[in-house]
MITIZA-624477 format. One line per field, with one value per residue (C-alpha): x, y, z; residue number from 1. Coordinates in Angstrom, 3 decimals. Example, Ala and Ser with C-alpha at 12.3 -4.5 7.8 and 13.67 -1.06 7.14 Angstrom:
REM residues 2
east 12.300 | 13.670
north -4.500 | -1.060
up 7.800 | 7.140
zase 1 | 2
END
This chain:
REM residues 343
east 11.921 | 10.058 | 12.174 | 10.971 | 11.002 | 10.640 | 9.798 | 9.790 | 8.227 | 5.223 | 1.775 | -0.827 | -4.468 | -4.836 | -7.627 | -8.127 | -10.522 | -12.654 | -11.415 | -9.562 | -11.566 | -9.817 | -9.860 | -11.872 | -14.706 | -15.443 | -17.613 | -16.100 | -12.720 | -11.944 | -10.276 | -7.692 | -4.244 | -0.736 | 2.937 | 6.158 | 7.271 | 3.722 | 3.089 | 6.150 | 4.959 | 1.499 | 2.935 | 5.226 | 2.389 | 0.327 | 3.216 | 3.015 | 6.031 | 6.287 | 6.184 | 6.222 | 5.482 | 6.769 | 5.589 | 4.273 | 0.594 | -1.799 | -4.400 | -7.709 | -10.373 | -8.695 | -5.408 | -7.326 | -8.965 | -5.543 | -4.106 | -7.114 | -6.558 | -2.880 | -3.735 | -6.259 | -3.439 | -1.512 | 1.034 | 2.426 | 1.594 | 2.639 | 5.515 | 3.606 | 4.139 | 1.249 | 2.608 | 1.960 | 1.392 | -1.110 | -1.760 | -0.343 | -2.569 | -1.839 | -4.237 | -4.052 | -5.447 | -4.785 | -3.583 | -4.410 | -2.848 | -0.951 | -2.218 | 0.117 | -0.991 | -0.810 | 0.071 | -0.413 | 1.112 | -0.343 | 2.001 | 3.619 | 3.801 | 2.856 | 3.559 | 6.467 | 8.074 | 8.117 | 9.410 | 12.987 | 15.317 | 14.146 | 10.544 | 11.339 | 13.148 | 15.026 | 16.681 | 13.203 | 11.833 | 14.654 | 14.857 | 14.370 | 14.164 | 16.212 | 15.660 | 15.045 | 13.641 | 13.475 | 13.097 | 14.386 | 10.966 | 11.058 | 14.451 | 13.189 | 10.436 | 12.419 | 15.755 | 14.365 | 13.008 | 16.435 | 18.090 | 15.547 | 16.271 | 20.044 | 19.677 | 17.456 | 19.838 | 22.805 | 21.050 | 19.806 | 23.336 | 24.751 | 22.149 | 23.053 | 19.974 | 20.160 | 19.252 | 17.552 | 16.770 | 14.668 | 16.245 | 12.903 | 14.012 | 11.149 | 12.228 | 9.128 | 9.906 | 13.457 | 12.497 | 14.189 | 17.623 | 19.412 | 20.058 | 19.047 | 22.654 | 23.846 | 21.472 | 21.076 | 24.811 | 25.084 | 22.190 | 23.589 | 26.753 | 24.683 | 22.683 | 23.201 | 20.633 | 19.973 | 16.855 | 16.760 | 16.201 | 18.686 | 17.380 | 17.614 | 21.282 | 22.026 | 20.023 | 20.406 | 23.924 | 25.586 | 26.349 | 25.986 | 24.820 | 23.794 | 20.896 | 17.945 | 14.847 | 12.230 | 12.630 | 10.961 | 13.995 | 16.541 | 20.166 | 20.855 | 24.636 | 24.449 | 22.611 | 25.271 | 27.848 | 25.663 | 25.305 | 29.080 | 29.690 | 27.205 | 28.628 | 32.153 | 31.191 | 29.350 | 31.323 | 29.221 | 26.287 | 26.226 | 23.869 | 21.730 | 18.478 | 17.472 | 13.948 | 13.614 | 10.394 | 9.842 | 6.918 | 4.990 | 2.155 | 0.435 | -1.548 | 1.143 | 4.530 | 7.140 | 8.424 | 11.603 | 14.563 | 18.178 | 20.296 | 24.038 | 26.331 | 29.342 | 30.274 | 27.125 | 24.548 | 21.052 | 18.228 | 14.706 | 11.950 | 10.165 | 6.401 | 4.294 | 1.620 | -1.330 | -4.397 | -2.656 | -5.126 | -2.841 | 0.959 | 1.257 | 2.965 | 4.552 | 8.059 | 7.117 | 5.690 | 8.974 | 10.939 | 8.741 | 9.041 | 12.816 | 13.009 | 10.751 | 12.761 | 16.156 | 14.965 | 13.189 | 14.922 | 18.567 | 19.056 | 19.414 | 17.949 | 14.887 | 14.380 | 14.529 | 11.987 | 9.626 | 9.952 | 9.253 | 6.270 | 4.829 | 5.165 | 3.641 | 0.552 | 0.366 | -0.266 | -3.615 | -4.790 | -6.274 | -4.826 | -1.321 | -1.304 | -0.380 | -3.125 | -1.600 | -0.326 | 2.936 | 1.071 | -0.237 | 3.188 | 4.889 | 2.224 | 3.099 | 6.812 | 6.157 | 4.725 | 0.982 | 0.129 | -2.977 | -5.433 | -7.757 | -10.334 | -8.889 | -11.384
north 26.432 | 23.111 | 20.175 | 18.196 | 14.396 | 12.187 | 8.476 | 5.959 | 2.521 | 0.317 | 0.935 | -1.821 | -2.566 | -4.197 | -6.769 | -7.855 | -10.265 | -8.368 | -8.180 | -11.433 | -13.690 | -16.237 | -16.105 | -19.309 | -17.969 | -14.482 | -13.614 | -10.114 | -8.363 | -4.804 | -2.784 | -0.128 | 0.841 | 0.474 | -0.007 | 0.675 | 3.947 | 5.276 | 4.540 | 6.631 | 9.498 | 9.519 | 9.498 | 12.415 | 14.354 | 13.805 | 15.372 | 18.461 | 17.642 | 18.520 | 15.013 | 13.552 | 9.929 | 8.560 | 5.333 | 3.868 | 3.040 | 1.858 | 4.341 | 3.022 | 3.838 | 1.943 | 3.750 | 7.027 | 6.250 | 5.490 | 8.797 | 10.714 | 9.105 | 10.068 | 13.591 | 13.772 | 13.269 | 16.125 | 13.936 | 15.381 | 12.888 | 15.050 | 12.781 | 9.495 | 7.851 | 6.186 | 3.203 | -0.354 | -2.991 | -3.440 | -2.440 | -5.051 | -6.616 | -8.089 | -10.129 | -9.916 | -12.220 | -10.715 | -13.169 | -13.111 | -14.700 | -17.819 | -17.683 | -15.542 | -13.107 | -14.255 | -12.179 | -13.342 | -11.258 | -10.894 | -8.297 | -9.914 | -7.528 | -4.535 | -1.167 | -0.362 | -3.766 | -2.992 | 0.557 | 1.452 | 4.317 | 6.105 | 6.105 | 8.962 | 12.285 | 12.136 | 15.531 | 17.080 | 14.840 | 15.637 | 19.352 | 21.268 | 18.100 | 17.446 | 13.745 | 10.613 | 7.393 | 3.964 | 0.396 | -3.033 | -4.030 | -2.250 | -3.669 | -7.145 | -7.014 | -7.285 | -6.522 | -3.325 | -2.231 | -2.923 | -0.840 | 1.904 | 1.858 | 2.047 | 4.910 | 6.779 | 6.579 | 7.521 | 10.619 | 11.581 | 11.438 | 13.400 | 16.107 | 16.327 | 14.724 | 12.671 | 9.103 | 6.624 | 2.989 | 0.530 | -2.768 | -4.600 | -8.094 | -10.155 | -13.678 | -14.308 | -11.429 | -12.145 | -14.390 | -12.941 | -14.513 | -12.066 | -12.541 | -9.680 | -9.193 | -8.597 | -5.675 | -4.223 | -4.058 | -1.826 | 0.394 | 0.643 | 2.295 | 5.433 | 5.436 | 7.815 | 6.367 | 2.620 | 1.150 | -2.575 | -5.514 | -8.308 | -10.474 | -7.542 | -7.049 | -10.717 | -11.374 | -7.997 | -6.961 | -10.237 | -9.025 | -12.011 | -11.704 | -14.317 | -12.309 | -14.603 | -13.438 | -16.022 | -16.479 | -13.181 | -12.052 | -9.543 | -8.943 | -5.276 | -5.795 | -8.001 | -5.246 | -2.701 | -5.041 | -5.555 | -1.797 | -1.307 | -4.088 | -2.615 | 0.911 | -0.471 | -2.339 | 0.696 | 3.756 | 6.054 | 5.488 | 7.952 | 5.892 | 2.802 | 2.288 | -1.263 | -2.173 | -4.578 | -6.585 | -9.105 | -11.155 | -12.865 | -13.696 | -12.165 | -9.977 | -9.124 | -7.586 | -5.581 | -2.841 | -0.766 | 0.181 | 1.287 | 3.705 | 4.051 | 6.460 | 4.223 | 6.161 | 6.538 | 3.767 | 4.477 | 2.102 | 3.503 | 3.150 | -0.198 | -0.320 | -3.332 | -3.533 | -5.775 | -6.509 | -5.434 | -4.111 | -4.141 | -4.386 | -4.075 | -0.766 | -0.703 | -0.634 | 2.058 | 4.230 | 3.783 | 4.864 | 7.917 | 8.843 | 8.544 | 10.772 | 13.349 | 13.247 | 13.554 | 16.477 | 18.335 | 17.502 | 17.225 | 14.689 | 10.965 | 9.808 | 12.064 | 11.105 | 7.429 | 7.915 | 9.697 | 6.872 | 4.137 | 5.983 | 6.628 | 2.960 | 1.899 | 3.958 | 2.436 | -0.977 | 0.429 | 1.569 | -0.587 | -0.172 | 0.467 | 4.190 | 5.644 | 8.197 | 10.076 | 13.601 | 14.940 | 16.032 | 12.505 | 10.952 | 13.482 | 12.902 | 9.204 | 10.066 | 12.192 | 9.250 | 9.527 | 6.007 | 5.720 | 5.742 | 7.970 | 10.005 | 13.349 | 16.131
up -6.054 | -6.014 | -7.139 | -10.162 | -10.236 | -13.329 | -13.156 | -16.016 | -16.169 | -16.797 | -15.396 | -15.580 | -15.117 | -11.694 | -11.311 | -7.714 | -6.042 | -3.495 | 0.108 | 0.833 | -1.489 | -3.650 | -7.444 | -7.538 | -5.391 | -6.729 | -9.762 | -9.979 | -9.892 | -8.772 | -11.527 | -10.644 | -11.957 | -10.615 | -11.338 | -9.439 | -10.982 | -11.368 | -7.695 | -6.818 | -9.024 | -7.419 | -3.894 | -4.678 | -6.312 | -3.152 | -1.215 | -3.419 | -5.585 | -9.286 | -10.742 | -14.259 | -15.189 | -18.489 | -20.100 | -23.351 | -23.744 | -26.431 | -27.581 | -26.243 | -23.663 | -20.802 | -21.323 | -21.490 | -18.137 | -16.674 | -17.876 | -16.507 | -13.101 | -13.043 | -14.165 | -11.321 | -8.810 | -10.410 | -12.204 | -15.452 | -18.226 | -21.176 | -22.248 | -22.326 | -25.728 | -27.550 | -29.432 | -30.563 | -27.925 | -25.147 | -21.570 | -19.207 | -16.554 | -13.181 | -11.080 | -7.303 | -4.644 | -1.216 | 1.388 | 5.053 | 8.111 | 6.967 | 3.357 | 1.212 | -1.456 | -5.069 | -8.144 | -11.744 | -14.539 | -18.037 | -19.501 | -22.554 | -25.533 | -23.429 | -25.036 | -22.701 | -23.300 | -27.031 | -26.597 | -27.546 | -26.562 | -29.711 | -28.450 | -26.045 | -26.284 | -22.977 | -23.397 | -23.526 | -20.769 | -18.318 | -19.123 | -15.876 | -13.761 | -10.623 | -9.965 | -12.038 | -10.580 | -12.170 | -10.893 | -11.829 | -13.141 | -16.501 | -17.621 | -16.700 | -19.326 | -22.563 | -24.182 | -25.700 | -22.306 | -20.789 | -23.526 | -22.860 | -19.125 | -19.625 | -22.103 | -19.641 | -16.669 | -18.856 | -20.184 | -16.726 | -15.346 | -18.283 | -17.639 | -13.958 | -12.394 | -9.216 | -10.184 | -7.860 | -8.564 | -6.601 | -7.651 | -7.278 | -8.334 | -9.808 | -10.695 | -12.820 | -15.193 | -16.388 | -19.309 | -22.413 | -22.020 | -19.728 | -16.032 | -13.767 | -12.690 | -16.275 | -16.784 | -13.302 | -12.626 | -15.705 | -14.626 | -11.086 | -12.463 | -13.106 | -9.862 | -6.935 | -4.525 | -4.422 | -2.813 | -2.162 | 0.109 | 0.710 | -2.167 | -4.594 | -3.707 | -4.254 | -7.428 | -9.140 | -8.122 | -7.158 | -3.628 | -1.306 | 2.288 | 4.824 | 6.233 | 6.960 | 5.067 | 6.050 | 9.803 | 10.672 | 12.701 | 11.371 | 12.315 | 11.455 | 11.702 | 8.633 | 6.780 | 7.711 | 6.189 | 3.115 | 2.601 | 2.827 | 0.314 | -2.194 | -1.906 | -2.246 | -5.429 | -6.838 | -5.683 | -7.873 | -5.474 | -2.596 | -0.434 | -0.190 | 1.691 | 2.587 | 3.654 | 6.576 | 6.606 | 9.406 | 8.176 | 10.954 | 8.555 | 5.529 | 7.937 | 10.491 | 9.630 | 11.460 | 9.154 | 9.309 | 7.133 | 7.240 | 5.242 | 4.742 | 2.934 | 3.577 | 6.712 | 8.766 | 9.201 | 10.520 | 11.404 | 11.544 | 14.063 | 13.746 | 13.136 | 14.006 | 11.316 | 12.118 | 9.999 | 6.783 | 4.216 | 1.153 | 1.093 | -2.695 | -3.378 | 0.068 | -1.364 | -3.874 | -1.104 | 0.755 | -2.315 | -2.825 | 0.831 | 0.675 | -2.407 | -0.752 | 2.461 | 0.783 | -1.334 | 1.451 | 4.727 | 3.700 | 6.473 | 5.801 | 9.092 | 8.892 | 5.248 | 6.247 | 9.035 | 6.635 | 4.106 | 6.653 | 8.130 | 4.654 | 3.759 | 7.056 | 6.244 | 2.744 | 4.323 | 5.532 | 2.084 | -0.665 | -4.145 | -5.450 | -4.727 | -1.343 | -0.730 | 2.207 | 2.826 | 4.225 | 7.348 | 7.962 | 7.479 | 9.729 | 12.384 | 12.445 | 12.446 | 15.512 | 17.389 | 16.761 | 15.669 | 17.812 | 14.912 | 16.920 | 15.015 | 13.912 | 14.724
zase 1 | 2 | 3 | 4 | 5 | 6 | 7 | 8 | 9 | 10 | 11 | 12 | 13 | 14 | 15 | 16 | 17 | 18 | 19 | 20 | 21 | 22 | 23 | 24 | 25 | 26 | 27 | 28 | 29 | 30 | 31 | 32 | 33 | 34 | 35 | 36 | 37 | 38 | 39 | 40 | 41 | 42 | 43 | 44 | 45 | 46 | 47 | 48 | 49 | 50 | 51 | 52 | 53 | 54 | 55 | 56 | 57 | 58 | 59 | 60 | 61 | 62 | 63 | 64 | 65 | 66 | 67 | 68 | 69 | 70 | 71 | 72 | 73 | 74 | 75 | 76 | 77 | 78 | 79 | 80 | 81 | 82 | 83 | 84 | 85 | 86 | 87 | 88 | 89 | 90 | 91 | 92 | 93 | 94 | 95 | 96 | 97 | 98 | 99 | 100 | 101 | 102 | 103 | 104 | 105 | 106 | 107 | 108 | 109 | 110 | 111 | 112 | 113 | 114 | 115 | 116 | 117 | 118 | 119 | 120 | 121 | 122 | 123 | 124 | 125 | 126 | 127 | 128 | 129 | 130 | 131 | 132 | 133 | 134 | 135 | 136 | 137 | 138 | 139 | 140 | 141 | 142 | 143 | 144 | 145 | 146 | 147 | 148 | 149 | 150 | 151 | 152 | 153 | 154 | 155 | 156 | 157 | 158 | 159 | 160 | 161 | 162 | 163 | 164 | 165 | 166 | 167 | 168 | 169 | 170 | 171 | 172 | 173 | 174 | 175 | 176 | 177 | 178 | 179 | 180 | 181 | 182 | 183 | 184 | 185 | 186 | 187 | 188 | 189 | 190 | 191 | 192 | 193 | 194 | 195 | 196 | 197 | 198 | 199 | 200 | 201 | 202 | 203 | 204 | 205 | 206 | 207 | 208 | 209 | 210 | 211 | 212 | 213 | 214 | 215 | 216 | 217 | 218 | 219 | 220 | 221 | 222 | 223 | 224 | 225 | 226 | 227 | 228 | 229 | 230 | 231 | 232 | 233 | 234 | 235 | 236 | 237 | 238 | 239 | 240 | 241 | 242 | 243 | 244 | 245 | 246 | 247 | 248 | 249 | 250 | 251 | 252 | 253 | 254 | 255 | 256 | 257 | 258 | 259 | 260 | 261 | 262 | 263 | 264 | 265 | 266 | 267 | 268 | 269 | 270 | 271 | 272 | 273 | 274 | 275 | 276 | 277 | 278 | 279 | 280 | 281 | 282 | 283 | 284 | 285 | 286 | 287 | 288 | 289 | 290 | 291 | 292 | 293 | 294 | 295 | 296 | 297 | 298 | 299 | 300 | 301 | 302 | 303 | 304 | 305 | 306 | 307 | 308 | 309 | 310 | 311 | 312 | 313 | 314 | 315 | 316 | 317 | 318 | 319 | 320 | 321 | 322 | 323 | 324 | 325 | 326 | 327 | 328 | 329 | 330 | 331 | 332 | 333 | 334 | 335 | 336 | 337 | 338 | 339 | 340 | 341 | 342 | 343
END
């Protein structure tokens, strides 16, 4: 039987300057939708998984267009709540070469930030589901969103779901009086599979590591130690996957990841990604790939390789959503990264 995955979080209107233009030079912005947990749901739906996305939205034409788009990917939207508040917006200016990308958030008073645990019937939402995924973005929005996130992971665990969390630390979001560590360390107590980078572990969980994040060179031994320290601090977690991005420039990254269950430690194949089209959503596509791999392969190393390959392909696709198939990801996993025309 197909496994069912539920994700919960904020989805926003994405307004992006065309190509690599700057905000100051373009008279128009491209409008699409995106958000961490929604991106995961879309990826999994593209892989043929039974996937549900849960959020809170205002009732207006833009929100209706958003829901129609999700439904078009095959995502179950039946438990979206229509409430007070607004649809958040984020503005994106894509960087290139030595100029970094820029993101500006306009998400204050969004519907999900005003939602409470009572907004959703989690027993109904999780009925028949196997896996629940959340990120550290939603609890960063407001106290009520943090309460909502904690209630969701608690109920998911009580109902026997596997819980995954991409820590996704965003320093510009934690503005309501709580430090990320206060909230995320509580959420992490109910998580089976953690997804992170080195900054997430430090800022969200308080696990220090001297891995260098800006030099573009990675020491995997330090990440093995980091993984052991996280799993020791949170023994409820069965494994942690850590993404390893070596940033040469905004257009040129090396991309890999590692995974540990506290006993075995695997490092994936490394992909050199040049001429990056859009790296936004790259981490979400990794998370979705990892969930798919763990549910379908039953092998940590193969699941990791699927996740890294899926995320590599996302860097070639504009927009938040990773519009690739299992066949395409497995082809890259198998070594076909030539980019030759498929006939």
